[in-house]
C-alpha positions in Angstrom: 0.0 -0.1 -0.1 2.8 2.2 0.9 4.8 2.2 -2.5 1.5 2.5 -4.2 1.2 5.4 -2.2 4.7 6.0 -3.2 4.2 6.2 -7.0 1.4 8.1 -6.6 2.8 10.6 -4.6 5.9 10.5 -7.9 2.5 12.0 -10.9 1.5 14.8 -8.6 -0.9 13.2 -6.4 -1.6 13.6 -2.4 -2.5 10.2 -0.5 -3.4 9.4 2.9 -3.6 5.8 3.9 -5.6 4.6 6.7 -5.9 1.9 9.0 -9.3 2.5 9.9 -10.5 -0.8 8.0 -7.8 -2.9 10.0 -8.7 -1.9 13.2 -12.3 -2.2 12.9 -12.4 -5.1 11.1 -13.3 -8.4 11.9 -11.5 -12.1 11.0 -14.9 -12.9 9.1 -14.5 -9.2 7.2 -10.8 -10.0 6.6 -11.4 -13.3 4.8 -14.2 -12.0 2.8 -12.1 -9.4 1.9 -14.7 -6.9 2.7 -12.9 -3.0 1.6 -14.5 1.0 1.8 -17.2 0.3 0.2 -18.2 -2.3 2.0 -18.1 -1.0 5.1 -19.9 2.8 3.3 -22.4 0.0 2.2 -23.1 -1.4 5.4 -23.2 2.0 7.3 -25.4 3.6 5.5 -27.7 0.1 4.9 -27.8 0.4 9.0 -29.3 4.1 9.1 -32.2 4.3 6.6 -35.3 2.2 8.4 -37.1 -0.3 7.7 -40.0 0.5 5.1 -42.6 -1.5 8.0 -40.8 0.6 10.1 -41.7 4.4 8.8 -44.7 6.0 10.0 -46.8 7.4 8.6 -47.2 10.9 8.0 -50.5 12.5 9.1 -51.6 13.6 5.9 -51.8 9.6 5.0 -53.6 9.3 7.3 -56.4 11.7 6.7 -59.3 11.4 4.2 -59.4 12.6 1.2 -62.5 15.5 0.9 -63.9 16.5 -2.1 -63.9 20.1 -3.4 -66.6 22.2 -2.3 -68.8 24.1 -4.4 -67.4 27.1 -3.9 -63.4 25.2 -4.8 -65.2 23.5 -7.7 -66.0 27.3 -9.5 -62.2 28.2 -8.4 -61.6 25.1 -10.4 -63.5 25.9 -13.6 -61.8 29.9 -13.4 -58.4 28.2 -13.1 -58.8 25.9 -16.3 -60.1 29.4 -17.8 -57.0 31.5 -16.5 -53.8 29.3 -14.1 -53.3 33.0 -13.3 -55.7 33.0 -10.7 -53.9 30.4 -8.9 -51.0 32.6 -8.6 -53.3 35.6 -6.7 -54.9 32.6 -4.7 -51.4 31.3 -2.9 -50.2 34.8 -2.6 -53.4 36.7 -0.9 -53.3 33.8 1.1 -57.5 33.4 -0.2 -59.5 31.4 2.4 -62.9 29.9 1.8 -66.3 32.1 2.9 -67.9 28.6 3.4 -65.1 27.2 5.7 -63.2 29.3 6.2 -59.9 27.4 5.4 -57.6 27.9 3.1 -59.1 27.5 -1.4 -57.6 24.4 -2.6 -58.0 24.3 -6.7 -57.2 20.5 -6.2 -58.1 17.8 -4.1 -56.1 16.9 -1.0 
């Protein structure tokens, strides 16, 4: 390893040799020839939760409610002129019927 580092240095490369793998590798890891990539994969997999353990978000649990008449009319106007959506978002307009933020799509 040191010989290769010296050779690389002759062509302008800066090389740092680490013994990290030697200090953390088990006998089984050495027999199997694990390298730095194997350790990175192992570490990354350990830090990512299993799909079954990922909690559902509140929005995923919330029932989908259909657009009310006011929102349906707004959607029709938005289909004619999409700039109306920008206006609604910019002004933070709310529904007269519900007092909630106007929706232009079902969510």
